[in-house]
N, C-alpha and C positions, 0 to 999 in steps of 0.2 A: 434569784439571789445572785448576787455578785461573787466572782472568785475572790476580789479583793474585799479587805475590811472597810468600813466606812465609818462616819462619827457616831453611829448609834449601836453597831453590831460588828462581830468578827466576819470575814468573808467565808465563803465555803472552803476554800483551800486550806485555811486555819482549822476550821472545824473538822475537815476530813483527817488532817495529820494529828489533830488532838485525840479523837476517838479512837483511829486505827491504832496510834501508839498507845493509848490507855489499854484497850482491850487486848492488845498483842502483849504487853508487859504482863497484864494480870494473869491472862491466859497461859502464856510461856512460863510465868513464875511459878503458878499453881502446878503445871506439868512438870517442871523441873523439880519441885519438891516430891511429887509422888513418884518420880521415875527412880529416884534414888534407892527405893525399896524394892526394885524389880530384881530378880534373881540373875545370875550372868546369863546371856543367852543372844542369839542373833537378834531377836527382836528388841532387846535392851540397846544393842548397838544402832539399830534403826532409829529408835525413840530419841537416844541421845543426839545422833545425826540430826532428827529433825528439830529438836529443841535448839542445836546450835545454828540452823539454818534460819529458823525463825528469828532468834537472837540477832543475828546478822542484817535480816530484813529490818527488825526494828531499828538498829542503828542506823542504816541507811535512811530510812524513813524520817528519823529524827534529825539527822544531818539535812535533808531535804526541807524538814520543818523550819530548822534554823536559818537555812538560806533563804526562804520564802519570807520568814519574819524580817530579815533584813531588808526586803525588796517592798514588803506591805506595811503600811502603818498601823499602828493598834488604835482602837478606839479609846478615847479618853476615859480614865477612870469614873466609875459611878461616883456620885457625891458621897463623901462620908467622912468619918474621922480620920486624922493623918495616922493614927496607929493601925487602923485597919487597912489602909493603902499600903504603909509599909509592911505589914504582916503578909499581906497578900503578894508584894513583890519579892519578899524574902522567900516566901513559900514557892513561887515560881521559880527563882533562882535554884534553890534545894531541888526541886523536881526535875528541872533541867540537868543538874549535875548527876543526880541518881540515874536518870534515864540514860546519860552518856555512860556513867561509869560502870553500870551493870553489865551491859553487853562488853564492854572493853575489859572487865575483869573476867568474864566467862572465856574470852579469847585469850587473855593472858594465862588463866588456869588451864586451858586446853594445851597452850604452847609449853607450859612447865611440864605438864604431863606426857609431852610428845606424841600426842595424837593428831593426826591429820585433820584439816579443817577445811570442809568442802561446804560449798552453798548449793543445797539442793542437788549434789552429785554433779553439777555443771562445772564448777571448777574449784581450784583449790586456792586458799589464801595463805599468805606466808605466816610462819610463826613468829610471835612478837619477841620471844626469848628462847634461850637454849633450855633443853630438858633439865629439871631440877626436881627429882622426887620430894625432897624434904621441904622445898619452898611451895609445892604444888598443894599441900594440905592447907597451908595458910592462905593461899590463893583461893582455894575452895571456900574456906570458911568466911573470907572478904566477901566473895561472891554472893554467897548465901545471905550473910547480915546485910549487905547493901540491899537486897531485895526487902528483908524486914524493915530497914529503915525508911526505903521507898513506900513502904504500906503505912508506916506510921505518919510520914508527912502527907499521904494521900488521904488518910482519914481526916487530917485537919482541913484538906483542901477541899473534900467532899463535904465536910461538916459546913464549912463556912459558905460553901455555894448554896447548900440547904438552907442554912440561916438567912441568908440572903433573899431566898425565893420564898419561903416559907412565912418568916417572921417581918423582915423588911420589905418584902413584896416590891423588889426592885428587878433590875434587869440583869444583874450580874450572871445568873445561870441562863436566863432566857437568850441572851445574845451569844451563848456558845452551843446551845442546843441545836441539833441538825436541823429540825424544822420549826425552832421555836420562833415565836412572833414577839417581838419587843414592845413593851406597854408604852404608852404615852407617858412622858415625864410628868410628875406632879409640880404645881407651881409650889412657891415657898408657903402658900396658906395651906397647901395639902389638896388643892382641887385640881383636877383636870384642866387644862386650857381650853 
């Protein structure tokens, strides 16, 4: 499989970024929701530090993904109604926006709270703003709600991919699966060439 995308499917680099960012966001999001119920302790501080480091890693991987997408061409859209193509592109724009906003809002919340931000205890990152306890609660709520909105859009994204795979039996999902094999396209009469 090629690193770069071709006319039939996404390349291995796009697939890698797609799946690692998706798994990272889901795992770190669930982790984030669970860790808030922990009682204050040194373990809680370590868990929060790990959550932040994973979030920063996801942000870096997302930036690399966008950079790669600027360099790599996208396969043409699968044939289908115009409204489906518009919905797919709108969903992708929303997903990109939420994936970018989620770690940035966490960084902002951390800055407003006045906590140091380290990446796996290797180096510190600067605060995005000065400490502000009143605004930090709003930032925390924004960070949490962004995750819920991301999940909502993700349900639509996954649902559409499964609909294409199960009912339409086209290549929309197959061409993004890590080891998926793309089916031959059907001719207008519905037969394989």
